[in-house]
N, C-alpha and C positions, 0 to 999 in steps of 0.2 A: 316202271313209274312213269306217269304222263308228264311231259314237259310243256305242254300247250298252256298258254296263259289263260286263266278263267276270266271271262268277260265281267265278272262282278268285281274283280280286283280294282283297287283305287288307282287313278291314272299315275299318280306319283310312285306307287309301288311298282307299276308296270315299267314305268321309265327307268327306275333304279335297277330293276331286274334285267332290262334289256342291256343297260350299261355294263351290268357285271358280265353278261354274255359276250358283248362286244370285247370287252377287256380280256376275257378268256380266250377269245380267238386270237386277238393280237398277241397274247403271251405265248399261245401255242405257236403261231408263225415264227415269232422271235426265237423261241426255244428251238425249233427245228432248224431254222436258219443257223443259230449259233452251233448246234450239233453237227450240222453238215459242213458248214464253211468255216466254223470258228477255229478249228484246229490249225488252219494255216496261218492265222493271225496270232494266236496265242497257243500256248501248249495244249496238248489232248486233254490232260487231266483238267486244266483250268476251264477248257471249253466245256467238258462234260459237267463240271460243277455249275457253270453259269446256266447251261441248258437246262439242268435239273432244277435250278432256282426258278427259271421262267416256267418250266412245266408244272412245277409245284404250285406257283401262283395261278397258273390256268386252272388246275384242279380245284383250288379254292375259289376261283370266279365262277366256275360251274356249280360248286357246292351252294355257295351263299344264296343264290336265287330260290333254289329249292327249299332251303331252310327259312327264309324269309317268307315264302308262300305258305309252308306248313304253319308257321307261327301265326300268320295273319288269318289262316282258316281256323286255327284253334281259338284265337281271339274272337272271331266271328261267332263261332259255336257257343263260346262262353257267354257272349253278349246275348244271343239268341235264348239261351237258357235262363239267363237273368230276366230277360223280358218276358219269357213264359211264366216264370215264377211270380213276377210282379203282377202280371195280368190275371193270375189266378187268385190273388188276395184282393 
């Protein structure tokens, strides 16, 4: 699946998508830090749960931009189809 941003996407949507990607990267870094160094400060089980929490949110942060882009493209196709039908009449 292509992850590049479409040049036609609205500027607000692009910014929102980039914010999700940034948040995902931060969540991955925090999750890995907690996974590697967290057991020294808290129990190993607790560190694992906290790391899984951050990595789970990172997965969501990388999924949402793709879903937003797909929904936007579907809406654009629907609008073009409606415009095409309106032009025919």
